[in-house]
N, C-alpha and C positions, 0 to 999 in steps of 0.2 A: 834590455828586454822592453818591448813596446808596452806602453800603459794601456790598461783596459778599464780602469775605474777612475772616475773623475767626480769632483764635487763643485759646488757653486763658486768656489774661489777660482776655478779654472776658466770660467766664461770670459769671452773676449769680444768686446763690441767691434773692434776694428776688423776682426775676422768675419764677424756677422755682416757688417756693412759691406765688406768686399764681395761676399756672396750675393747680397741683395742688390748690388749695383749691376748685375748682369743684364744684358739686353736680349730682345727676342726678335727674330727675323721671320717674316711671312714665308720666306723661301724654305724654311725648315718644316713648314706645316702645310703640305700640299693639299690636304682636304679641308683646310679651314677657310673661312670667308673673310676674316678680318683679325687684326690685332689692335687692341686699344689698351693703353696704359700697361703694356706688357702682359695682357691677358689674352689668351688665344680663344677665338670665337668660332663656333661651328653652327651650321644650319641644321635643324632637326630633319628637314625634308631630305637633305643630302645624305645624312646618316641613314635614314630609313631606306633610301634608294640603294644603298651599298651593302646592307646587312647580309643579304643572301647572294652576293656576287663574289667573284674571285678576288676583288679588292678589299674584302672585309678584313682579312688578316693584316694588310698594310695599314688600314685605318686603325685597327686595334693597336698596332705597333706604335703608330703616331700618337694616339691618345695616351698610351702608357708612357711614352717618352716625355710627353708634355707634363705629366704629373710627376714623373721621377726626375729626369734631367732638366726639364724645362721650368717654367715659372711655378708649376705646382697647382695650377687652377685652369679649368676648362669651363667655358660658358656655351651652352647649347640653346640657341634661339628657337622658340617654338618646339621645344622638346615634347610638349603636348599639343595636339592639333585641335581637340574638342574642348572649347572653353566651357561648354555646358557641364561636362564631367567635372572640371575644376570647381565650378560654382556649386554643383551638387555636393561634392566632397566638403567644400567649405561650410555649407549648411549643416552637414552631418557633424563636422568638427564643433561648430558652434552649439549644437544640441548637446553634445557630450560635455562641453565646458559648462554650459548652463546647469546641467544635471549635477556635475561634480562640485559646483559651487555650493550646492545645498547639502552636500554630504561631506564626510570626513576625508574624501579622496582628493579634495582640491589641494594642489601643490603649485608652487611658483617655479620660476626659472632659477637654475643654479648659477647663472652668470649675471643676474640683475637683481635689483632690490625688489622685495615683496610688493605686489600690487601694481608694478609697472608693466608686467607682461602676463599673458595667460599661456599656460603650457599644458598640453595633453601628453602624459607619459604613456608609452605602449599604444600609441595611436594606431599602429598597424593592426593589432588584434581587435581593438575596440571598433575600428572602422569595419573590419571584416564581419564581426558579430552583428553590428548595427544594420548594415545593408550590404550583403554579399554581392548583389548584382552590381551596385555602383562601385564597390571595391574592385571587382573584376574589370569594369570599364576603365578604372583609373590605372590599375597596375598591369593591364594588358599592353603595356607600352614597351615595344622592343628597344627603343632608344635607351631607356633607363637600364634595361638588362644588358645591352651591348656595351655601354660605357663602363658599367660596373664590372663586367667580366674582363674588360680590357685591363683593369687594374688588379682584380682579385682572382680571376679565373672562375671556373664553374663551382657550383654548390655553395655560393656565398649565402650568408644569412642576413636578411634585411630586418631592420627595426626602424621605427618612425616616431618622432616627437613633433607635434604641432606647436608652433610658437606664434603668438599674436602679440605684437608690440603696439600698445595704445598710443594715442597722441600725447606727446610729451615724454614718452618713455626714453630714458637716458641710454647713452651708448654703453656697450659692454667694455670691459677692460680687455686688451689684447691677450690672447691665450692660444695654446695648442689644445688639441682634443684627445679623447679617449684613444689609447689606453693611458699612457703615462702623463698626459695633460691633466689627469684627475688626481694625480698623486703629489704629495709634498716633496720638496727637494731632497729631504733627508732620505726618503725611500727611493726616489729616482736614482740617487747616487749609489745605491747598493746594487743596481743592475749594471753589468758590464756595458760599455758603450755599444758593442755589437748588438746587444739585446734592445737597447734604446732605439737604435736605428732600425732594427728589424720590426719593431712594434708598429712603425708607421706604414709598413707594407701589409698589415693585417686589417686595415680599415680604410674605407673611402667615405668621406663626408659628401653629402648631396643635399641640395636645397631646391625645392620647387616653389616658384613664385605663385601664390594664389591671389595676389593683387598686383597691379602695376606698382613698381618700386622705383620712384625717382630717388635721386641722391638725398633730397630733402626729407624723404620718408625714413632714411636711415638704413639704406641697403648696406650689405656687409662690406666692411673695410678689410682689405687683404694686403699682405706684403709679399709680392712675388719673390720667389727663390728663398724665402726664409726657412722653408722646410729642409733645406740642404745643410743647415747648421747643425753639426752633430750634437752639440751640448744644449740645443734649444729647449729641451724639457726642463732644464734647470735655469734657463735664462729669461723666460717670458714674464716672470714676476719682478724682475730687476728694473729699477726705476730708469736706468739709462737705456735699456732695451725698449721700455714702454715709450720713452720720449722719442727714440729713433722711429718706432712704429708710427707714432702720431704725426711725425714730420714727413714720412715717406710712404705710408700706406696709400693704396689706390681704392677708389670707390666708383662703381658703375651702376647705371640704371638698368632695371630689368622690366620686362613686360610679363603680364600674367601668362603662365604656361612655359616661360623660360626656366631653365635648370642650370645650376652651378655644381660642378664636381671638383673637389679639391682634396689635397693631402691633409690628413689630420694633423700633420706636423707644421702646416702653414700657419704663421701668426695671422690671426684674424679677429674681428670683433664687429658685432652689429652696431650700427650707428644710431644716433639720436633721431627719433621720429618728430620732425617739426611740422608734419602735416596734421590735418584735422580728422583724418580717418585712420583706421587700424592698418598696420602692415602685417600681412599674414603669409607664413611660409610653412611648408611641410618639410621638416628637417629629417632626411633619410640618412641612416648610418648603416652601411653595409659592412659586414665582417667576413673575413676569409673563413673558409671551411676549417682552416688550421688554428683559428683563434676562438676567443670567447666573446659573445655579444655583451653589450652593456646591460641590456634588459632581458628578462626572462619572458619568453613568448610560448604560448601553448600551440605549437605548430601542428600537433595531431588534431586538435579541435578545428583549427583553421583549414587544414587539409580536407577534412570531412565537409566543411561548409562549401569550399570552392569546387569540390569534385562534382557535386550534384548539379551545380550551375554550368560548369564546363562540359559535363556530359550532355546536358540538354542543348547547349549551344553547338556542340559538335554535331549532334544528330540533325540539327536544322541548318548546318553550315553558316552559323552566325559568328564564328571566330576562326581565325587562321592559325596554323601551327605555330608561327612565330609569336603570335599574341598569347596563345595557350602556354607556351613555354615561359614567356615573360611573367605571366601570372604565377605559375607554380615556382619559378625561381625566387620570387619574393616571399613565398610562403613555406615551401617544403624544407624539411631537414634532409637534404639530399645526399649528404656525405655518409659513407659507410660506417664511420667510427665517431665516437666511442660506441662499443657494443659489448654484449655479454657473450663471449666466445664459447662458453659452455652450452648456451642455448642457441646461439646464432652462428654456428660454425659454417664456413664456406664449403659448398659442395664441389664447385669447380673454381679454379683460380684461387686467388688470395683474399678475395672479399666476398661478402654476402650480397644478396640483392638489396639495394638501397631503396628508400622511399620514392626517389625520383623514378627509378626503373619500374617500381610497382605502379605508380600513377600512370606512367607512359603505357604500360601494358594494359592496365584497366581501361583507359580511354580508347586505346586502339581496338580492344575487343568489346568495348561498350558494356562493361560489367554493370549489373544493377547496383544501386547505391548500397543496399544491404550487404552484398557480397564484398564490395570494396571496403566498407567500414569494418567488416569482420576481419578481412586480411590485414588492414592497417592496424587494427587493435592487436592482432597476433604479432605482427612485425614489431610494434612498439614494445610489447611485453618482452619479446626476445632480446631487445636491445638493453634492457635494464636488469640490474641484479635481482 
């Protein structure tokens, strides 16, 4: 009978190294612009030009292949076009950090020593509450939405944690990420290997550069193809695997507005910041509609905040349909479940109207804010016990 449960004694460096020695060919990635150090690079302008064309599905397929069967990481140059929006967001993040430093909310990074980094937890909601207009300018980015859906499909749940690495901030240890990257080996071993592999398909790690990131600033080190090792969640703490990572990981420079998308199972670690300025990134973590996010987010509150701005912009033709959907994809709890079927029984079909459809209908019919908020509150109540 085939084995389904493994423990740390089963990890094998030779098998890991064999997977990590695979090569990448530009011929396999027709929509990409370059491959450097086995990392596939795309141009944001090219993705934007293809999103609403018949080639969009082929591009999604290629992106999914790159993250699954390929090296596990995608770089999009100029994922953001407007650097003013990036800079405004950075200012808002700094304001939040300064305020949290004077309160009991200040917390550090979970993969670095206290004091070396600044971290904003639940930056998605805090950003939205602080400046909804700028939040919408930031997240009305169809590229972010498109690449995320290429991996997770629709109704993904976005979360955000801002990370600022100060000059002299030391490199992280190589690791895998949420879900099982946060668990001890003893617990990981209790999950069948099928569940361990499945977990990496429930999340996409994303990083938006808010500063230029030369290698000397400590841009993220990554080990291509390491996500394909089935026992990786029990291996990343092992000293031999750490040494292999340190000897074979790749590191690449980023410009402000570039974005990196990678499998949460990819071995990776932020590098040491040898520069005299901060290295700033918005770390986005998108979760499948079928999974649980790492952070709790008040999506009902955020949905109300964005609706009134989106409504005004729609009336004055200040936002496109693709941009509108990109915003609410990052905010709305769009999936129909879980719900309370005693209160929220489907009238037609097998599912009830979800919040995504409610928002879509409200904007199309240009509901007043009060009407939308009332309907959203009622829908939220129906979904809970």
